[in-house]
FIKOLZA-1660 file (N, C-alpha, C; in steps of 0.1 Angstrom, whole numbers, plus 5000, padded with zeros to 4 digits):
% residues 145
   i   px   py   pz ch aa at
   1 2426 1163 4533  A  M  N
   1 2420 1149 4527  A  M CA
   1 2412 1157 4512  A  M  C
   2 2406 1166 4511  A  F  N
   2 2402 1168 4498  A  F CA
   2 2412 1173 4487  A  F  C
   3 2423 1172 4490  A  E  N
   3 2431 1178 4484  A  E CA
   3 2437 1163 4479  A  E  C
   4 2440 1153 4485  A  E  N
   4 2445 1139 4484  A  E CA
   4 2436 1132 4482  A  E  C
   5 2420 1133 4478  A  E  N
   5 2411 1126 4470  A  E CA
   5 2410 1132 4455  A  E  C
   6 2416 1148 4454  A  L  N
   6 2416 1154 4439  A  L CA
   6 2427 1147 4434  A  L  C
   7 2443 1143 4443  A  E  N
   7 2450 1141 4434  A  E CA
   7 2454 1126 4434  A  E  C
   8 2441 1118 4437  A  L  N
   8 2443 1104 4434  A  L CA
   8 2430 1106 4420  A  L  C
   9 2421 1113 4419  A  A  N
   9 2416 1112 4410  A  A CA
   9 2420 1119 4397  A  A  C
  10 2434 1125 4400  A  L  N
  10 2438 1132 4387  A  L CA
  10 2446 1122 4380  A  L  C
  11 2454 1111 4391  A  K  N
  11 2461 1103 4387  A  K CA
  11 2452 1094 4376  A  K  C
  12 2444 1091 4384  A  E  N
  12 2432 1084 4377  A  E CA
  12 2423 1089 4359  A  E  C
  13 2429 1099 4363  A  A  N
  13 2424 1107 4351  A  A CA
  13 2432 1110 4334  A  A  C
  14 2444 1109 4344  A  E  N
  14 2461 1110 4336  A  E CA
  14 2463 1095 4331  A  E  C
  15 2458 1085 4338  A  K  N
  15 2459 1071 4329  A  K CA
  15 2446 1068 4320  A  K  C
  16 2437 1072 4326  A  F  N
  16 2426 1070 4313  A  F CA
  16 2425 1077 4302  A  F  C
  17 2429 1091 4304  A  H  N
  17 2430 1103 4295  A  H CA
  17 2442 1105 4282  A  H  C
  18 2453 1097 4292  A  G  N
  18 2463 1097 4283  A  G CA
  18 2474 1104 4282  A  G  C
  19 2472 1116 4292  A  H  N
  19 2480 1123 4296  A  H CA
  19 2471 1134 4305  A  H  C
  20 2478 1145 4314  A  L  N
  20 2473 1156 4325  A  L CA
  20 2475 1168 4319  A  L  C
  21 2460 1170 4312  A  G  N
  21 2460 1180 4311  A  G CA
  21 2447 1190 4314  A  G  C
  22 2452 1204 4315  A  P  N
  22 2439 1216 4321  A  P CA
  22 2425 1209 4318  A  P  C
  23 2420 1208 4308  A  F  N
  23 2407 1206 4306  A  F CA
  23 2399 1190 4308  A  F  C
  24 2408 1182 4314  A  V  N
  24 2404 1173 4318  A  V CA
  24 2405 1173 4336  A  V  C
  25 2412 1188 4341  A  V  N
  25 2411 1186 4352  A  V CA
  25 2399 1192 4357  A  V  C
  26 2392 1203 4349  A  I  N
  26 2380 1210 4347  A  I CA
  26 2373 1202 4349  A  I  C
  27 2373 1188 4339  A  G  N
  27 2365 1179 4339  A  G CA
  27 2362 1172 4356  A  G  C
  28 2374 1167 4365  A  V  N
  28 2377 1163 4372  A  V CA
  28 2366 1168 4384  A  V  C
  29 2368 1189 4381  A  R  N
  29 2372 1192 4394  A  R CA
  29 2348 1197 4394  A  R  C
  30 2349 1200 4379  A  M  N
  30 2335 1203 4376  A  M CA
  30 2328 1186 4387  A  M  C
  31 2331 1172 4383  A  G  N
  31 2322 1159 4387  A  G CA
  31 2323 1160 4405  A  G  C
  32 2338 1163 4409  A  K  N
  32 2341 1164 4423  A  K CA
  32 2329 1172 4427  A  K  C
  33 2332 1185 4422  A  I  N
  33 2321 1199 4429  A  I CA
  33 2307 1193 4429  A  I  C
  34 2302 1187 4422  A  A  N
  34 2285 1182 4420  A  A CA
  34 2285 1170 4431  A  A  C
  35 2292 1161 4427  A  K  N
  35 2292 1152 4439  A  K CA
  35 2294 1154 4455  A  K  C
  36 2298 1162 4455  A  R  N
  36 2300 1173 4469  A  R CA
  36 2287 1180 4473  A  R  C
  37 2285 1187 4462  A  I  N
  37 2270 1195 4466  A  I CA
  37 2258 1185 4464  A  I  C
  38 2257 1180 4458  A  L  N
  38 2244 1168 4458  A  L CA
  38 2244 1157 4469  A  L  C
  39 2257 1156 4472  A  N  N
  39 2255 1144 4480  A  N CA
  39 2256 1130 4474  A  N  C
  40 2267 1128 4464  A  S  N
  40 2261 1118 4454  A  S CA
  40 2270 1107 4458  A  S  C
  41 2270 1096 4457  A  T  N
  41 2280 1084 4458  A  T CA
  41 2284 1078 4445  A  T  C
  42 2292 1070 4444  A  N  N
  42 2298 1060 4433  A  N CA
  42 2290 1049 4433  A  N  C
  43 2276 1049 4437  A  S  N
  43 2272 1034 4439  A  S CA
  43 2265 1028 4432  A  S  C
  44 2266 1018 4424  A  E  N
  44 2260 1014 4414  A  E CA
  44 2241 1017 4410  A  E  C
  45 2242 1022 4424  A  N  N
  45 2225 1026 4422  A  N CA
  45 2224 1040 4422  A  N  C
  46 2233 1051 4422  A  D  N
  46 2232 1063 4423  A  D CA
  46 2227 1064 4410  A  D  C
  47 2220 1075 4412  A  A  N
  47 2209 1083 4399  A  A CA
  47 2212 1097 4400  A  A  C
  48 2227 1100 4395  A  L  N
  48 2232 1112 4389  A  L CA
  48 2231 1110 4373  A  L  C
  49 2227 1119 4368  A  Q  N
  49 2228 1120 4357  A  Q CA
  49 2236 1131 4351  A  Q  C
  50 2244 1134 4337  A  V  N
  50 2252 1144 4335  A  V CA
  50 2251 1150 4324  A  V  C
  51 2246 1163 4318  A  T  N
  51 2244 1167 4301  A  T CA
  51 2255 1179 4305  A  T  C
  52 2266 1176 4294  A  A  N
  52 2281 1186 4293  A  A CA
  52 2275 1192 4276  A  A  C
  53 2274 1204 4280  A  E  N
  53 2276 1214 4263  A  E CA
  53 2293 1220 4264  A  E  C
  54 2295 1217 4259  A  L  N
  54 2309 1217 4251  A  L CA
  54 2316 1221 4239  A  L  C
  55 2322 1230 4235  A  P  N
  55 2328 1227 4218  A  P CA
  55 2333 1211 4216  A  P  C
  56 2328 1201 4206  A  L  N
  56 2333 1188 4209  A  L CA
  56 2344 1193 4197  A  L  C
  57 2355 1198 4205  A  L  N
  57 2366 1195 4199  A  L CA
  57 2378 1200 4209  A  L  C
  58 2392 1190 4206  A  T  N
  58 2402 1193 4217  A  T CA
  58 2407 1207 4213  A  T  C
  59 2408 1209 4224  A  P  N
  59 2406 1200 4240  A  P CA
  59 2402 1202 4250  A  P  C
  60 2386 1214 4243  A  F  N
  60 2375 1212 4255  A  F CA
  60 2371 1201 4256  A  F  C
  61 2369 1191 4250  A  S  N
  61 2363 1174 4250  A  S CA
  61 2371 1169 4257  A  S  C
  62 2381 1172 4261  A  C  N
  62 2388 1165 4273  A  C CA
  62 2379 1169 4285  A  C  C
  63 2372 1175 4284  A  V  N
  63 2367 1180 4300  A  V CA
  63 2358 1167 4303  A  V  C
  64 2351 1158 4291  A  L  N
  64 2344 1151 4292  A  L CA
  64 2350 1141 4296  A  L  C
  65 2360 1135 4296  A  D  N
  65 2369 1125 4300  A  D CA
  65 2373 1128 4320  A  D  C
  66 2373 1140 4319  A  G  N
  66 2373 1142 4334  A  G CA
  66 2360 1139 4344  A  G  C
  67 2350 1143 4336  A  I  N
  67 2335 1145 4343  A  I CA
  67 2331 1124 4349  A  I  C
  68 2336 1121 4334  A  Q  N
  68 2336 1103 4338  A  Q CA
  68 2344 1098 4345  A  Q  C
  69 2353 1104 4349  A  I  N
  69 2365 1094 4359  A  I CA
  69 2358 1101 4372  A  I  C
  70 2353 1111 4372  A  A  N
  70 2349 1118 4389  A  A CA
  70 2336 1111 4392  A  A  C
  71 2326 1113 4380  A  T  N
  71 2312 1109 4385  A  T CA
  71 2310 1095 4384  A  T  C
  72 2313 1083 4373  A  Q  N
  72 2312 1071 4366  A  Q CA
  72 2300 1070 4359  A  Q  C
  73 2299 1086 4350  A  C  N
  73 2283 1089 4347  A  C CA
  73 2295 1090 4328  A  C  C
  74 2290 1081 4326  A  T  N
  74 2298 1076 4314  A  T CA
  74 2286 1079 4303  A  T  C
  75 2295 1076 4289  A  V  N
  75 2284 1076 4274  A  V CA
  75 2281 1061 4274  A  V  C
  76 2289 1048 4279  A  G  N
  76 2285 1039 4277  A  G CA
  76 2271 1034 4286  A  G  C
  77 2275 1040 4295  A  N  N
  77 2257 1038 4307  A  N CA
  77 2250 1045 4305  A  N  C
  78 2248 1055 4298  A  Q  N
  78 2243 1065 4290  A  Q CA
  78 2236 1076 4302  A  Q  C
  79 2248 1075 4312  A  K  N
  79 2246 1085 4322  A  K CA
  79 2251 1100 4320  A  K  C
  80 2258 1100 4309  A  L  N
  80 2267 1113 4303  A  L CA
  80 2256 1116 4291  A  L  C
  81 2253 1130 4288  A  R  N
  81 2248 1133 4275  A  R CA
  81 2257 1146 4266  A  R  C
  82 2260 1143 4255  A  I  N
  82 2264 1157 4253  A  I CA
  82 2259 1162 4239  A  I  C
  83 2261 1174 4245  A  K  N
  83 2258 1185 4238  A  K CA
  83 2266 1195 4228  A  K  C
  84 2267 1196 4214  A  N  N
  84 2279 1211 4211  A  N CA
  84 2275 1223 4213  A  N  C
  85 2285 1227 4217  A  S  N
  85 2283 1243 4223  A  S CA
  85 2290 1251 4216  A  S  C
  86 2289 1264 4209  A  Q  N
  86 2300 1271 4201  A  Q CA
  86 2312 1276 4215  A  Q  C
  87 2307 1283 4225  A  K  N
  87 2317 1284 4230  A  K CA
  87 2318 1277 4246  A  K  C
  88 2305 1280 4249  A  E  N
  88 2308 1279 4266  A  E CA
  88 2312 1259 4273  A  E  C
  89 2317 1264 4286  A  I  N
  89 2314 1244 4287  A  I CA
  89 2310 1247 4302  A  I  C
  90 2299 1237 4299  A  T  N
  90 2289 1238 4312  A  T CA
  90 2283 1221 4313  A  T  C
  91 2280 1221 4327  A  A  N
  91 2277 1207 4328  A  A CA
  91 2264 1209 4338  A  A  C
  92 2255 1202 4337  A  Y  N
  92 2243 1202 4344  A  Y CA
  92 2242 1187 4349  A  Y  C
  93 2239 1185 4362  A  F  N
  93 2249 1175 4370  A  F CA
  93 2231 1175 4378  A  F  C
  94 2222 1163 4369  A  Q  N
  94 2204 1161 4375  A  Q CA
  94 2208 1142 4386  A  Q  C
  95 2202 1148 4396  A  H  N
  95 2199 1135 4404  A  H CA
  95 2186 1130 4402  A  H  C
  96 2180 1123 4409  A  A  N
  96 2167 1115 4413  A  A CA
  96 2160 1123 4418  A  A  C
  97 2162 1125 4430  A  E  N
  97 2156 1131 4440  A  E CA
  97 2157 1149 4437  A  E  C
  98 2143 1150 4438  A  P  N
  98 2135 1164 4433  A  P CA
  98 2147 1175 4443  A  P  C
  99 2150 1185 4430  A  G  N
  99 2156 1197 4439  A  G CA
  99 2171 1187 4438  A  G  C
 100 2177 1177 4435  A  K  N
 100 2192 1179 4438  A  K CA
 100 2194 1179 4424  A  K  C
 101 2198 1192 4419  A  A  N
 101 2203 1199 4403  A  A CA
 101 2212 1210 4407  A  A  C
 102 2222 1205 4396  A  L  N
 102 2233 1219 4400  A  L CA
 102 2239 1222 4381  A  L  C
 103 2242 1233 4380  A  K  N
 103 2246 1234 4370  A  K CA
 103 2257 1243 4373  A  K  C
 104 2270 1241 4366  A  I  N
 104 2285 1244 4368  A  I CA
 104 2292 1250 4355  A  I  C
 105 2297 1261 4352  A  S  N
 105 2297 1267 4338  A  S CA
 105 2313 1274 4348  A  S  C
 106 2317 1266 4331  A  V  N
 106 2331 1275 4333  A  V CA
 106 2334 1288 4332  A  V  C
 107 2347 1295 4338  A  N  N
 107 2347 1310 4336  A  N CA
 107 2355 1309 4318  A  N  C
 108 2345 1319 4312  A  P  N
 108 2351 1318 4299  A  P CA
 108 2364 1326 4299  A  P  C
 109 2369 1329 4312  A  K  N
 109 2384 1340 4315  A  K CA
 109 2390 1330 4315  A  K  C
 110 2389 1321 4321  A  I  N
 110 2400 1311 4325  A  I CA
 110 2400 1301 4312  A  I  C
 111 2393 1298 4306  A  T  N
 111 2392 1291 4289  A  T CA
 111 2400 1297 4280  A  T  C
 112 2398 1312 4279  A  E  N
 112 2410 1318 4268  A  E CA
 112 2419 1321 4278  A  E  C
 113 2424 1323 4290  A  A  N
 113 2435 1319 4290  A  A CA
 113 2441 1308 4288  A  A  C
 114 2438 1297 4292  A  L  N
 114 2444 1285 4287  A  L CA
 114 2445 1282 4275  A  L  C
 115 2437 1285 4264  A  I  N
 115 2440 1286 4251  A  I CA
 115 2452 1294 4249  A  I  C
 116 2455 1307 4253  A  N  N
 116 2463 1313 4250  A  N CA
 116 2476 1310 4251  A  N  C
 117 2474 1302 4269  A  K  N
 117 2488 1298 4273  A  K CA
 117 2492 1281 4261  A  K  C
 118 2484 1274 4261  A  L  N
 118 2483 1264 4253  A  L CA
 118 2493 1269 4239  A  L  C
 119 2487 1279 4233  A  S  N
 119 2493 1284 4218  A  S CA
 119 2505 1291 4219  A  S  C
 120 2511 1295 4231  A  Q  N
 120 2524 1299 4234  A  Q CA
 120 2531 1292 4235  A  Q  C
 121 2527 1276 4242  A  G  N
 121 2538 1266 4244  A  G CA
 121 2538 1264 4254  A  G  C
 122 2530 1266 4265  A  F  N
 122 2529 1264 4277  A  F CA
 122 2527 1244 4282  A  F  C
 123 2533 1239 4292  A  S  N
 123 2534 1226 4292  A  S CA
 123 2521 1223 4297  A  S  C
 124 2512 1214 4290  A  N  N
 124 2499 1205 4293  A  N CA
 124 2500 1200 4309  A  N  C
 125 2506 1196 4317  A  E  N
 125 2507 1192 4329  A  E CA
 125 2512 1202 4341  A  E  C
 126 2518 1214 4334  A  K  N
 126 2519 1231 4342  A  K CA
 126 2504 1234 4345  A  K  C
 127 2501 1233 4338  A  L  N
 127 2487 1239 4335  A  L CA
 127 2474 1228 4341  A  L  C
 128 2479 1222 4341  A  A  N
 128 2468 1212 4347  A  A CA
 128 2467 1214 4363  A  A  C
 129 2479 1218 4365  A  W  N
 129 2483 1216 4384  A  W CA
 129 2478 1231 4387  A  W  C
 130 2483 1243 4380  A  E  N
 130 2475 1256 4379  A  E CA
 130 2458 1252 4383  A  E  C
 131 2450 1247 4372  A  I  N
 131 2439 1246 4375  A  I CA
 131 2436 1237 4387  A  I  C
 132 2440 1225 4389  A  A  N
 132 2438 1219 4401  A  A CA
 132 2439 1228 4413  A  A  C
 133 2448 1235 4416  A  H  N
 133 2452 1246 4423  A  H CA
 133 2446 1256 4424  A  H  C
 134 2437 1260 4415  A  T  N
 134 2423 1272 4414  A  T CA
 134 2418 1272 4420  A  T  C
 135 2411 1282 4431  A  P  N
 135 2397 1283 4443  A  P CA
 135 2386 1282 4428  A  P  C
 136 2381 1267 4434  A  E  N
 136 2365 1268 4423  A  E CA
 136 2361 1281 4429  A  E  C
 137 2357 1287 4432  A  N  N
 137 2349 1304 4429  A  N CA
 137 2352 1311 4417  A  N  C
 138 2369 1308 4412  A  Q  N
 138 2375 1315 4401  A  Q CA
 138 2375 1308 4385  A  Q  C
 139 2371 1292 4391  A  L  N
 139 2368 1282 4376  A  L CA
 139 2360 1284 4373  A  L  C
 140 2350 1284 4386  A  F  N
 140 2336 1281 4381  A  F CA
 140 2323 1286 4384  A  F  C
 141 2310 1289 4384  A  T  N
 141 2297 1292 4381  A  T CA
 141 2289 1285 4387  A  T  C
 142 2288 1284 4398  A  I  N
 142 2278 1273 4406  A  I CA
 142 2266 1278 4406  A  I  C
 143 2253 1270 4402  A  E  N
 143 2239 1276 4404  A  E CA
 143 2232 1265 4406  A  E  C
 144 2221 1266 4413  A  K  N
 144 2212 1256 4419  A  K CA
 144 2200 1260 4409  A  K  C
 145 2195 1254 4400  A  P  N
 145 2188 1257 4391  A  P CA
 145 2169 1257 4402  A  P  C
% end
């Protein structure tokens, strides 16, 4: 079930973003994890908000499109806030209900490995599917504040 749901979200992300790359997949996965753990819905009244901290340069900023697709928190509806970061990629997911918050950080070794592979000419799409199938405990640190 989860694999099928992820695949549908990735197809939507590819259409929205223009191509499928590893950083958009990271964003989709972050959003899906947060929605699952916080038991959040995609309803119009959902009180989920996200603050993403990441380098505001491509390919890192592609994470933002993945988060938007997975959560429907966007810059336009003011449920997604963006902060520039020097290196780390972290998203803070906050629900209106007390105690429903989550911090998800990308493993810096994953980010470094992706940048190295991209600079060596590896296919964006190939790396995207690798990230899609990497266990979440290898990709992320997940904390409840």
